N, C-alpha and C positions, 0 to 999 in steps of 0.2 A: 168677057174673058179677062179684061184688065182688072175688073173688080175682084175677080176670082183670085188672081195672083196677089193683089193687095191684101185680101183677106188672109191668105196663107202666110204672107210675111208678117202681118200683125199677130197672128196666132203664135208663130214661131218665136217672135220677140217677147210675147207674154210668157211663153214657157221658159225661155232663157232667163227672164227676169225672176220667175217663180223659183227656178232651180237655184239661182244665185242667192235669193233670199233664204231659201231652205238651207243651202250649204253654209251660209253665214251663221245660221242658227245651230248647226251641228256642234257637238262637243267631242273632245278626245278622252276616251276611257282607257285606263290602264289597270293592271293588276297582275296577280300571280296565281297559277293553277297548280295545285299539289295533290298528291295521293292522300286521302283522308286518314289513313292509318299510319303510314311511315313518314308522312310529311315531306317526302321527296318530291322535288319539282318534276312536273310532267312535260316532256319535250314533244312538240308537234301536235298539241291539242288544237283542234279547229275551233275558232271563236268567230261566229257568224251572226250578222244582224238578221233577225227573223223576217222572212218574206222578201229578202233581197239576196243578191249575189255578193254583197259586201262582206268580206271576211279576211281573217289573218290566222297565223298559227303561232303558238308559243315558242320561245327560243330555248336554249339549253338550260336556262335558269327558271323555266316555266313562266316567263313574263310575256305579256302581250301589250299592244297599243293599237286601238282602233277608233276611227272617226265615225260617229253615228249620231242619230237624232237623240235628243235628251229623253224622249219617251220610248225609245226603241227597246226591244226585247232581245237579249243576247242568248245564243244557243252555244253551249260548251259541249263538244263531243270528242270522244277519243276511243279508239278501238280497245275493247276489253273493259270499258268503264261505262257506267250509267250516265246518259246525257242529262244536262241540267239547263233549264230555261230561267233567266233572271231578267225581270223588267227593271230598267234603270231608274226611272222616276227622277231624272236629273242628276243622279250620282255620277261622279267622274272616276271613282276607284272601286273596283269590284274584285275581291279575292275569292277564289273558288276552291273547294275541296271535292274532288270527284271520288266516288266509291266504285271499287272494282266490281264488275258484274260477277266474277267468280267468287269474290268475297261476299257479295250480297247473297248469292245462292249458298254460300259457305265454302270455305277453302277445302280443296280436295286433298286427302291424305292417301298415300300409297299403302295398301294393305296386301296381304298375300293374294296373288292372282287377281288383283283388281284395285279399285280406288273407292273411297268412301268420304262423305262429307265429314269434316272435322267434328262438327257438333253431334254427329251420330256415332262417332267412335267410342266404344265402351271398353276397349282393351287399353293396355298401358303402352303408349307409343310416344316417343320423343322425336320431334321433327326439327331438323337443323337445315336452314336454307344454305344453298351454295354460296350466296353472297356473304355469309358469315365466315367462310373458310377459304374462298377463292384467293384472297389477298395475302394469306399467311405464307411466309417464305420457308416452307418445309418441303421435304421430298415425298411424303406419303400422306394419304387422306386421314389415316387414323391419328397421326400426330396433330393434324389441324382440328380434329374433333375433341381432343383432350380437354376435359373439364366442362364441356358445353351441354351435357345431358345429365340429369339427375340419375343416380343409380348406376352409372356407367364409369368404371375405373379403367383408364387407359394409361399405360406406362410404356415409355420408350426404353427398351432394354438397355441400350447404350447410345452414346452420342455419335457413333461412327456413321459416316455417310452411307445412306441406304440401309440402315440397321432396321431390325424387325421391331414390332410393337406388340405388347400384350394387352388384351382387352378382356375385361371381366364385367358381365352384366348381372347386377344384383348378386355378387359374390362368386366364389369358386365352387362350381357345382359338382366337381368330380376330381379324382386324383389324376385321371388321364387328361385327354384333350378337352379343356374347358372353354375353348374359343367359341364365339358365336358362329352362326351360319351366315355366309355372305351371299347376297343376291344383288345382281347388277342388271337393271332393265328387265327384271322379271325372271332371270335365269340364275341358277346356283353356280357359284364359282368358288375356287379354293382359297382365294386371297384377293385383297384389294390394294395392296401396296404398290402394284404396278400402274394404277390409275393416275392420270394427271388431275390433280385437284381442281384445276380450272375447267375441266370438262363436266364437273358435277353440278347438277341443278338442285338436287335436294337429297337429303339423307333422312331416312326413318329408322329408328331403333325400336324393335319390338322387344318388350321386357317381360311380358307375362305369357302364360299358357294360352289365354284367350286370343291374343293377337298372333301367336306363333304356331298354334296347333295345326293350322292348315298346311304347314310344312312338315309336321309330324317328326319324321326322322331327322336327326342331327340338329333339331331346333331347341333342344333341352336347355341350352345355354344362351338363348336369345337369338335374334336375327338383326343383321344390319343390312337394310335394303337401300340401294343407291339408284337414283334415276339420273341419267346423264342428260345434258342439254340437247335441245332439238331446235330445228329451224322454225321461224314464225313467218306468217303471211306478211308480205311486204317486199319492198325493194331489197336488193342484195346489200348486205352489210359486211364490211371487212373490218376486223378488230385485231389490233396488236396489243398483247399484254405481256410485259416482261419486267424483270428486275435484276439488279446486280448488287452484291453485298460482300462484306467481309465478316469473318467470325474468329472468335478466340475463346478459350475457356474462361468461364466466369469466376473461376477460383483456381489457385495453385497451392500445392502442398510443398512446404519447405523442408528439405532434408539437409544434413550436415555437409558443409563444404570440405575441401581437401584438408585444411589444417585442423579443423575441429574433429574430423574423422580420425586423423592420425593421433590426436590427443586421446580420443576415446579408446582407440585400440591399445594404447599404452596403459590406459587405466584398467581395462578389463583383463589385461595380461599381467596385472599386478606390479608394474614397474614404477608407478607414481601415484600421487593422490592430489587432491584439490587444495589450493591455497585459500586463505581467508576471504579473498575477494572473488572467489569462484573460478579463477583461472587454474588450468592444470599445468603443473611443472614436473620436470623430470626427476629432480632429487631434492633432498632436504639437507641443509647445512647443519653442522654440529651445534651452532648457536641457535638453532630453531628457525632461521630464515630460509627462504627458498631461493634456489638458483635455477634460472631458466637455461637449460642446456640447448643452445642454438645448434650445436653440431649435429644433433639428431634430425634437424629439420633442413639441413643444407640440401639434401636430396629432393626435397619437396618441389623446388624449382624445376628440377628435371622431370619429375612426375607431372607437374602442372603443364609442362610444355608438351608432354606425350599423351596426356589423357584428355577426355572431354570435360572433366571436372564436374559440370552440372549436366547429367544425362538427360534431364527433363528438357532443358533448353536445346540440347543437341538433337533430340528427335522430334521437336515440335516446330510449328511455323504458324503464320497467320493464314487462316483458312479463307477460301474464296468460293462463292456460290453464285450461280446465275440461272435464269430461266427466260426463254424467249418462246412466245406462242403466237400463232396467227390462226384466226378462225374466219370462215366465210359462211354466212347463213342468209336465209331468205326463203321466198317461195310464193306460190299462188294459192288460190283457194283449193286447188287439187293436190299440189305437191309442196312439201316443205323440206328443206335440207339444211344440214350443217356439216361442214368439213373443217376439221381442226388438226393442227400439228403443233407440237411443242418439243423443246429441247432443254433438258435440265443437266447442269454440270456442277459438281461440288468437289472441291479439293479439301480434304480434311485437315484438321489442325495437327495430326500426326503425319509426318512425312511418309509418302508413298500411298497413303490411304485416299480413296476417292470413289465417286459414284457418278455415272452418266446414264441418262435415260432419254430415249426418243419415243414419243407417242404420236400416233396418227389415228384419226377417227373419222368415220363417215356415218351419219345418221340420216335416213331418208324415210319420210312418211308420205304415202301416196293414196289418195282416194280414187280408186279405179272406177267405182260406181257408188251410187247412194247406199248400196247394201254391202259394198266390198272395200276393205281398207287393207293396205299392205305396209308393213313396217320392216325396215332393214337396218341393222346396226353392225358395222364392221370396225374392228380396232386392231391395231398392231403396236407392240411394245418391244423395244430393244433395250436391254440393260447391260451395263458393264460396271463391275465393282472390283476395286482393288482393296484387298483386305489386309489387316495386320493381325498378329496374334492377340486373341482375347481369351476370356474365360480363365481357367487355371494357369494358362501360359501367357497371361497378359503382358504385352510389351511395355505398357505403362507401369505395371508393377515392377518389372525388371529394371526399368529406368530409374525408379525411385530407390530401390534397395541395393542396386549394383554399387560396388565400391567406387568412389571417386578416384581411387588410385589405379584403377584398371587402365592399362594402356589401350589406345585406339589401334595401333599397328605395332608389329615387331620391327626389328631393324632392317628387314628386307622389304618392308612396305606392305606386307600382308596384314589382314585383320588379325588382331590379337584376341584369340578365343571368341566366344560368342557374346561380345558386348552388345548393348542395345542397337547401336548404329549398324553393326555388322548384321544383326538379325534383319533389320529393315532392308538392308542392301541385298542380302542373299536370299531372303524368303520372298519369292515372287509368286503371289497367289492372286490369280485373276479368275473372276466368275463372270460368265456370259449367259444371258438369258434372252431368248426370242419367244414371243408369245403372240398368237393370232386367235382372236375371238370373232365368231360369226353368229349372228342372231337373225332369225326370220320370224315374223308374226303375221298371221292372216286373220282378220276379223270379218265374219260374214253375218250380216243382219238377216236372220231367217224369217222373222216376222216382227210385228210391233213389240212383242214382249221377249223374244228369244234371240240370243246371239251366240254364235259358235266361234271359238278361238282355237286356231292351230298355231302352236309356238314350238320352235325347234332351235337348238343351239349346238355349236361345236367349238371347242377350243383345243389348241395344242401348245405345249410348252416344251421347248428344247433347252436344256440346262447343261452347261459345261463348266467344270472347275479344273483349271490348269494350274498346277503348282510345281515350281522348280525351286529346289533348295540347294543353293550353290555350295561349293567347297569353301571352307573358312580361309584356307591358306595352308602353309606348310608348318610343321612342328618346329621346335627350337633348333633341331639339327637340319632343318630345311630338306628333309628327305621324304617325309610322309605327310599327307594332308591330315588336318585335325579330324575330319570326317569325310566320308564319301558324299558326293552330290547325290540328290535324289530327284526323280521325276514322278509326279503323281497326276493321274487324270481320272476324273469322274464325269460321266456324262449320262444323261437320262432323257427320255422322251415320255411325256404324259399326255394322254388324249382323253377327252371327256365329251360325251354327247348327251343330249337331253331332248325329250319329246313330251309336249303337254297337249292334251285334248280337253278343252273346257267348254262347258255349256252353261250360259247364264240366263236366268229368267228374272225379269224385272217387271213388277206390276205396282201401280199406284191407284188407290181409290180416294174417296173424300177424306177419310181419316186413317186409312191403312196404307202402309208401304211394305212391300215384300220383295226381297231379292234372294234368289237361290242359285247356288253354284254346285255343279257336279263335274267331276273330271277324272282323268287318268294321267299319271305321269310315269315316265320311264327314263332311266339314266344308266349310263355305263362308264366305267373308268378303267384305263389300263396304264400302268407305269412300268417302264423297263429301264433298268440301269446297269451300268458296267463300270467298274473301277479297277485301275491297274497301277502298279508302282514298280520302279526299278531303281538301281543305284549305280553310280560310277559312270559319269559321262566324261568324254575326253577333255572338255574344258567347260568354263562357265558361259561361253558365248551363247547368244540366243539361238543360233542355228542348231545347237545340241539340246534344246529344250523339248525333246520328244522321247517317247519310250524306247524306241529301237536304238537310240544312241547310247543307252546305258548297257552295262555288260553283266550285271549280277542282280540277284534278289528279285526275280520275277514273281510277282503276286497279282493274280487277277481274280476278281469276283464279279458276279452278276446275278440278277434275279428279275423275274417278271411278276408283277402283281396286278390282279384284275378283280373287279367286283361289278355287279349289276344290282339294280334296285328298281322296284315298281311300287307305285302308290295309287290309292283310290281316295278321292277327295269328296267331301260333302260339307256344304256350309249354308246356313240360313240366317238372314237378317230381317227382322220384323220390327216395325215401329207403329205405334198407335197414337194418333193425334199429335205426332211429333213430340210426344212426352214420355211414353213408355217404350223402352228399347229391349230387344232380345237378340242375342247372337249365339248360335250353336254350331260347333264344328265337330267333324269326325274324320279321321284319316286312318287308313290301313296301309302299313308299309311292309314290304317283303325285301329282305336283304340277303345276298349270297354270302355275306360274312358269317352267317349262322347256318347251322345244319338244318335239314328239312323240318325236324320236329320243333324248332324254335325260330323259324325264319320270319314269321309274321308277328307284327305288333299292332295293337289297336290303340289309337290316341284320341280321346274325346276332350271337348272343352265346352263350357257354357258361360255366358256373361249376361248380366242384366244392367240396365241403365234407366235413370229417372231424371228427366229434365224438369226439375221442380220449378225453375224460373218460368216455365210455360203454363204452370197452373194458374187458374183464374185468381186464386187468393194471393198470388205473388205479383200481380200486375201493378199494384200500387207502390211496390218497392222500386222506385225509378232509378236508384243508384246501382241496382243489380242488373247488369246486361244479360248475363247468362249464368245459370247454375245447374250443375249436373252431378249426380251421385251414381257411382258404378261399383259393381262387385263381380269378380270373375273366379272361375275354378277350371283346372284342366290338368291333363297328363301329357307329357311329351316323352320322346325317346332319344336315345343316344347309342350310336353304333360305331363311334370313332375309335376303332381298334385296328390292329394289324389284320390285313386281309387273310393272313395265314395263321391267325391265332388258334384256330381249332385243329391245326395240323401239328404233327410232331416233326421237329427239325432233326435231321441226321447230318452229322459233321464227320468228314473223312479225315484221314491222317493219323489215326490211332493204331498202334501196333498191338497185336494179340499173340500170345504164345499157345501153340497147340501141341498136344502130346506130352509124354513123360520123358525124362532123361534128355536126350538130344532133340529137344522140341524145335519146331519150326516157328519162325516169326512171320506173321502175316499182317499186312496192313488192312484195316477195316474202318468201319464207321460206328459211331455211337450216338445215342439220342442226347442232345444237349438242351433242347427245349421240348417239353411235353405239351402235346395238344390237348384240347378239351372240347369234345363234341357237344357238350351240354350247355355251353355259354349261350346267353340270350340277351335280349334288349335291356340296356340300362334304362330305368324309368325315373322321371322327375315329375312329381305332383306339386302343384302350387295353387295358392289362392291369394287374392289381393282385394283390398277395399280402398276406393279413392274418391276424391271430390275435385271437380274443376269449376272455378269461379271466375267470372269476368265482371269488372265493376266500371262505373263512371265512363260509360260510352267507349268501351274498349281501351281505356287508358291503363287499367290495372288488371293483370292476370295472376291467378293463384291456383296452384295444384298441390295437393297433399295425398299421400298414399302409403298404406301399410302392405307389406308383402311377406309371404312365408312359403318357402320352397324346400321340399325334401326329396333327395335323390336316393333311390333304393336299387337293389341288385347292381350295385356299382361294379363296373368291370375293372378288375385290378389283379395284379400278380401277388398272391399271398405268399409271404416268405416261407421258404422250405429249409430244412436242415442241409448243411454243406455236404454231408455224406451222401446225399441224393445224387451228387455228381452232375448237377444241372447248371448251365450258364444263366438260365432264367427260370423262374417258377412258372407253372402253367397259368394261363389266364382263367379267371373264374368270376362268377357273380357273388361278390361278398362285400358287404359294407353299406352304410347309410350315412349320408351327410345332410346337414340342415343349414340353410341360409335364411335369415329373416332380418327385417329391419323396416325402416321408413325413409321416405324422401319427400322433399317439397321443393317447389319452384315458384318464384315470384318475379314479376317484371312490371315496371312502371315506365310509361312513356308520355311525354307532354311537350307542349310548346311554351316558350317564354316570349311574350310580346310577338312581334311580327317576324323577325328573322332568326330567332333562336329556337332550337329544339334539343331535347336530351332524352336519354333513357338509362335506366339502371336495372340490373337483374341480379338474382342470387339463387343458386340451386345448392342444396345441401342433402346429403344422404348418410344414413347410419346403417351399416351392414355388419351382421354378426355371423360368423361361420363356426360350425361345431360338428365334429365327427361323432356319430351316434354308435356305430359298431363297425368292425372290420372283419366280420365273418367268424367262423369257428375258431375259438381261442383268442380272438381279438389281438393277434400279433401285430405290433406296430411296424410301420414301414419307414426305413431310414434312407436318408439321401444326403448328398453333399458332405464333404469331409475335409478335415485338416490332417495332413500326413507328416508325422515327425519320425523319420526313419522307418522302423518296423511297426510303429504304433500309429493306428488310425483312429481319429476321433470324428465320429459323425456329428454333423452340425444341425441337421433338421430331422424331425421325427413326427410322423403322423400317427396319433394315438387317440383312442376313445376319450371323449370329453374335452379335446383340444382342437384348435383350428388345423386345417390341412397345412402341412409343411411348417410346423412350429419349430422354433429354435429350442434346443435343449443342451444341457451341459452341466458343468460344476458351478458352484456358487463360491465366490471369494469372500473372505472374512478378514480383510486387512493384511498387513505385512508383519512377518515375525521380526521382533526387535532384538531377540537374544536367543542363545541356545537353551536357556531355561524354558522359554516359551515353546521352542521346538520339542523339547522333551515331554512337555505336558500335552502335546497335540496328537491327533490321530495320524499325523504324517511322520511321527518319530519311528525310526527303524531300530527296533529292539536289538541289543547285542552289539551295536556299533558305536564307536566313540565319535567325538566331534569331527575328527579328520575324515572318518568314513561316511559320515552322514551325507546323504544326497541333499536333503533339505537343510538350509542354513538361514541365519539371520539375513533379511533382505529379500526373502522369497515370499510368495503368496501363501497365506493360510487358507485352506479350502474347508468348507463346512462338511462335517460328517453327518449327513442328513438321515441315514438309517441307523445311526447310533451304535455301529459295530466296532468303533474305535479304529477304523481303517478308512482310507480314501480309495474307493474302488469305483468301477463303472456304475455300481448300484447307487452311488451318491449323486448321479446326474438327475436333473429335473427340468421342468418346463421353464423357459426363460423369456418367452414372449413370441409374438407373431409378426410376420411381415405384412399381414393383411391390415389395411387401415380401418379404423372404426368409422371415421368420418372423411368424406371426400366432398369437395365443393368447387364451384366456379362462380366468378363475379364479372359479368360484362358491363362496361360503362361506355357511354358515348355522349358527346355534346357537339353541336354544330352551329355555325353562324354563317349565313349566306353560302358562300362557296367553300367554306373550310369546315372539315370534320375531324374530330379527334376521337379515337376509339382505344379503350384500354380493356385488357382482359386479364384477370387474376385467376389463378388456379392453385389448388393445394390439397393436402390431406393431413390427418392427424391420427395418433393412436397406433401407428405401426412401428415396428422395430427393424433395425438393420444389423446384420452380422458383418462387422467390418474386418475382413480378412487382412486388410492392409496393416492393421495394428499388430497382427501376428508377426509381420516382417519388420515393420518400422519401429516397434518397441523392443524387438528382440535382437540385441546386438550380435548374437551368434549367427544370424543369417546374412548380415551385410550392413548397409547404411541404415541410419535411423533418423527420426524426426529431429529437426534443428533445435527444438526447445527441450530435448530430452534431459539435458543436464539439470534443469530446474524441476524436473518431475520425478526422477528415479531416486530410489532409496540409496543412501551411501553411508559407509562406516569406516572406522580406523582399526587397524590391528595394533594392539598395545602390548609391549613387553613379551611378545611371542606367546601369550596365553590364549590366543584365539578367542578373545572376548571382544565383541563388536559394540562400540558405542555409536549410536546413530547420529549422523550429522543432519539428516533430513527425515525427521520422524513423521512428517505429514505427507510423505511421498505417496503418489497415486499409482506408481508402477514399481516393479521389483528392481533390485540392484542389477546393474549391467553385468553381463557375463559372456565369456567366449563359448559357452555351451549352455544347454537348457536341460541339464541332468535332472533337476527337480520337477521338470515339466510345468514351469510357470505358465507357459503359453498353450496349455491344453484348452480345448473348447470350453469356455466358461462365460459367465456374465460380464467378464472384463471386455469382451468384444461386442457386447450388445449395446446399441446406440439408439437414441430416439430419432426416428426418421420423419418426424413431422416437418412440414414446410408450407410456406405460401410464396408463390412466385408471380411476379408481373410477367406473364407469359408473352404478352404482345402489347405494344404501344404503336399506334399508326396515326400519322398526320396526313390527311388527304386534302388536296386542293384541286377543285374543278376550274379550269381556265374559263373565264367569262366568254359568252358567245360573241360579244362585240369585238373581242380581240381575235377569236378564231375565224370569224366570218371573212376576214381579209384574205385568208388562205383556203376558204371553202371547207373548213374542218368542222364537223358537227360536234365532236366531243374529244376532249383531251384532259386526262386526269393525272396528276403527279402525286406521288406518295413517298413518305419516309417511314420505315418500320424498324423498330427495335424489338428483337425476339429474345426471350429469356433475359430481359434487361436486369431485373433484381430478383434475388432469392433470399428469403429470410428463414433461417433454419439454425438449429443448434447442432446439427450433424457436423462432425469434424472431418469427414471424408470428402472426396471430390464432389459428390452430388447426392442429395437424398433421394433422387428418383432412381431406384435400383429395381430392375425387373428380373427376368430369368437370366441365369448364367448362360453366356453365349458359348456354343459348342456342343459337344456330345452330351454334356451334363444337363442340357436344357430341358426342364420339365416343371410342372407345377409345384414340385416338392422342394425346390431350392430358390424360390423367389426371395429377393431381399438379401442375397449373399453378395457382398461387394468384394470382388476379386481384383480391384484396381480397374474397374470398368472404364472404357473410353468415355471421357466426361462429356456431359451436355455442353453445348456451346452457346455463347452469347453472340448474336449477329446483328448487323446493322445493314439495311438495304435501301436502295432507291428504286422506285418503280414507276413505270409509265404505262398508261392505258390509252390507246388512240383508236378512235372509230372513224371510218371513212364511208 
């Protein structure tokens, strides 16, 4: 027994000795584990010595350190990535790049009612990751997408908080609603501006018929499909993501101050002229010298004390914006969840303007059984917007051209007239929106090859616009108000439901892959609104800001609108040997917007693809990772018209006389809009040819594509004669529009040594728009106008052979220098002497284009288009260890802007003018009462200043047309990831700090506020008046500081 114990002790001591020797021979291995494509460090990768329990995990920087045998084999494993085994052979530093399993199988792209491997996609789809836009400090998703996809032109209509955005995919396809179709998590929605950009996981933009045809109806102008974030399997993760920042206009327009304005008024009223040094004096001494009459300016101190002086400074402020968001996500292998909330608050640079939004979202995915999966998405949005006058009544325009002599208050302390500050104080316009979206999806695996999907959604939007316009104050006698107060209320409720039943068949053979989709969709929409207004409340107090407190002018309107639609879907995807690809779609849509005889439309498409890099003869080209050629054709439909377009409108309130002699007066109704029961689907036919290339082991991507799209049976209101007595012409199918062009996208990414990485991209698009015909007679369509008393000049004209919404007007030909020149021109008024002539030296000379020796409306011509020829985006990034710098440039060229502000700020008859006008306007002297003008500024670019515009110098002409090209440093972001060795002290897994400058630099020749000019805001808003600058709320430059914290 004693020997037995001694033996055990000796064996134990030998083992301890062996282990000590082995441990002494171990080595410490360190390294970094990164994603092989993005080069981002991977956190939490398991690094384990094969055959043992010895292991560690990587920190936030992807770094690890492990003590192992010199001959050990390390296993690197991470959920969602392919494991790697590496034998050390004595090495002490091992850096590893793991390949995503999803990437290895090929990245999945969302397509209509399904997903597809990126390498198998043969439609034209641009994909933008949520990571590219989540950090952008803007209120809407579309703003964040601007410039990031080739062929997609996104314009922020104004810089007002919560303002709308215009998006055009491969041109303007129609005169009517040319916006794309929006799809969120597989369901069609009316808008995406309410979404929280931080909730977005991915955005796909369908640009051609092949990719959009499965949506058939309303997809003629492309599709923007958004997938929101979802929970991932793993422990619960809590994330805070927020920022705070300030904003200001990146540019200011200078107008005359009080003294210069007074001098100008004396000049245009003929009481003085300029001295040799350019200063304006009141009178001229007999000896030829000038005397500065100070007495006329003694009252300026009084005016200065009682006026704002600079109205721009009076109505503006430093803007403020902030966003705070918290998300909780996680799940098991059965259920994954994400719950997020966010609050956005922006105070605009114009006083009283602002926008607030609260978002809440719950996304849950549950695997109830191996064959049954349930998906539920619920979101709620509350928006509050404080607006200021825009469009033709822009408060900014008023602030610039308002006289600096205008008093703020009268001597009783009331607002003096409708000065800009008074407008902001008294015009209380508040817009409230509540929106609830609910989606449910059920996936049932019927058998190995067959899956059934039931998807249904419902959303409701409650919109309220409350406007109270206060009394200005009392008149000069302090007995009557300048105007009565008014109360206006508009409220609407919109409800939409959608049901989809889809059956998907998937089969794969040795060389064959086949996927077929058949399905049925149904949707319905109802919109009810009511608007009321009254005048004359007891006071301006907020307790009287409701309709029943006013006593006169009761006006109430209301209407219900409703439509339903049903669709039948069919799609087939086939590939042979992973080399030859075919996709065919067909969709039949029926819409209640059309009469029974035209209710249904059939929309087919087909596309072919060839992965030539998979051919045997291409295998030797090692630098080509992937190459694919694709071609597509298809027809899409558009039914975006008024639900009541096929009905005749009857309007009451018209009096009719019946009988002869002592006839009776009866009130009746009359048709103001004629219906048309024969209208049918607008159709858009397109084809495209493209190539996708990837080089040098995924470091270089290149895509190039040509597209051609023609819209026929365009739905529009063809102009009718005024004697028809109609408010609107009937809707009809008339007109053809063509858009064609090309686009390309290139991106390079690589590493520099061990800790550096960088990427650079460039997308460029050329788009040409042309109207082919406008129906019988090809009558042009006019829109947007300048009003000069009783004379109206239209600004845009849609005509055959020109782009939609082109600018047109008169052509200037210099400035008249003498009455002799006037007498020789088409503007000379025969039979009138010099005193009676409207046109005089110092006025514009206009070209007589039709040669009839008259300047009439027939001399107006095409002046340019607001549609850019080229649009582009340039993303750049560089990173070193924990620091990343991202820059994004965006711009456009070849477009024109009609600068309405020049109409006011060069026209002294309307109010204040540009500060530098004295060096630009034509000026002359009156000598010996002979009314002969000798020019003092013969190189002038604008007409002589005048207290009226009798010769109509400022009629719509090329004088207002400006080049709208620009390039903008849209975003500059500096990001710093706090190292793990610092955070570990507080048990924090991830903390990121960021500084972002938005709209930092803009390079442009445009002399207005901003070259990014979209639709006119207000009732004038449509595709026909893009690029008309009415003194829009300017784009802002902002600086923000952000924090992202994960727990």
